[in-house]
N, C-alpha and C positions, 0 to 999 in steps of 0.2 A: 479279688481282695487284696490292699493293698497290703496288711502282715497284720500278725497278730504277736501280741507281750503277754505270757498267762504268769500267775504266781499263785505259786499252792499254798493252802492254810489244810494241812493234814495232808488226807488222798485228793481229796477232790480242788479242784481249779477251774475258771473259766478262758476262752480265749475272748478275745478282746479285740476288735482291728476296724478300722475305718476305711472306706472308699476313698477317702479324702488323705488323708498322707500316712506317712512309711512307719511303723515303730521310730521314734529316732529323729523325727526325718520333723521340715518346716511345717506349719500350721499354715495353711495356706490365708490370704490376706482379708479374704471379706472375713475369716473368721474370728479375726481383731475388732476391737472396741473400736468404734465410732472415731472415738478421741484419739488415734491410734493412725487412722485414715481407713480405718476396715469396716466393712459391713454387720459390723455386730453379727455373723448368723454361725450357729454352733457345729461342726462337724460332724458327721451322721455316725455314726456308730450301731456296730452289733457283737456279738457275743453267743459262742456257743459250751457246749460242756457242763451247764446247769445239773449239777445233783436231779432224782426224781423226786425227789420231798421239796422242789421249794414252789415258795408258794405269792413272790414278789421280787423285786427288783430294786438297788438303790442305783444310780449314777453319781459320781463324782467328778469334780472338775477343778483341782488344787495345783497352784504354785508353791514349792517347796522354795523358792527365791530370792522369795516377796522382801522388800529392804524390813518387813514389820517384825522381822525373825520368824513369826511363827509361822509363816507363808498366809499366804492367799484363795480363800475360797472363793472361786468364778462362776458355784453350776449347781447348783444341785437338787439332782428330782428324785421321788419317794412314790412306793405307794404302785409301785407299772407293774404292773400282774402278771404272774408269772409264763404266761400264753405270749407275749411281748418278746425280744431279742431282738429290737431293734430300736434306735432314738433318731428319726430322720434330721433331717438341718434343720434350725428353727430359730426365728426370731423371735423378741423379747416374750416365751413363752408360749409360741402360738405351735398347733400343731404337736403339743403332748398327747400322749397317750391314752385313752377315755382312762378312766381315774387315777392316774397321776400326778400328781401335783409337785411344784416348784417351791424350795427353803429360801430362805432370806440368803444369799452371796453379802460377802467383802466388804458388798458399794451401800450394802440396805435396802437391794431392789428382789424380784422375787421370779428372774430370770435368766436368764443367761448373760454373760458378762466376759466380755472375749479381753482378749492379751493387750497387756496395754503398758508391756516394760517401759525404763528408764531408757532412752537415746542409749545406742551401743552392747548393751547389756542382753545377753542370752538366756531368756527362763524358760524353766521345763516346767508344763504341764499334763498333769497324771488324771487324767479317763478313768476309773474304777467308777469297773459295778461290781455287786455283793448282793450273791444269791442268798435269799434267805427262806428260812423254816414259816414263815409268819404276811401274811397276803400286804398287812397294814402297819407303821411307825408310829408307833402314838407320840405323837409331840407336840399337843397342845400349848403346853410354856412357852417353848421358844423352839425356831425350826431352822434355826443355822447347822453349818457344816458340819462341827466339832459337837456339838449339841446332837444331831443326825448318826453321826461315826457310834459315838457312844453309845447311845441308847438300840443301833441294830447287834452289836458284839455280840448280845448271847444268845441273837436269831442268827447268825452266822454259818451258812454251809459250805460257800469260797466264794472267793473272788477275785478277778484279772485287773490288768491297770495294760493299759499301752499310755506311753509318755511321749508324746509331740513337742518340739520348741518354736521359740520363737523371739526373734527379734527386729530391732528397728533406726 
């Protein structure tokens, strides 16, 4: 395990780690967007420490350094069953756990979109895992990052964040 970063909500927290990068470390080049010379392959993520009442998970990848001023949602996976504690590396939504779905990212697609910061800028990418007391997220009207996060707030039991960086 490359390392884990935790974030506590109340008493509960999740440990989130990746075999592909260390906390605060550089994401592998293959994780970058194809527009920036990468292969657009998400890093492997795994987590532990979910409360016993967990019924599902949501995983997001967010860049707070994006020039938009509101950050940039690269990846949102929701309705991950409680028995799942790992996301394998994926390309274009392939290999998501059975029952899980990808929401619309800020590019407008429902898949992983790797880093592509402006040349010379170091950006931070927050991979956050949310443990929920519900198994499904009701997101029929819009399935975008901020909406998903707002909708899960009442069901949130714990979360954990692993941050990686990328520069080109």
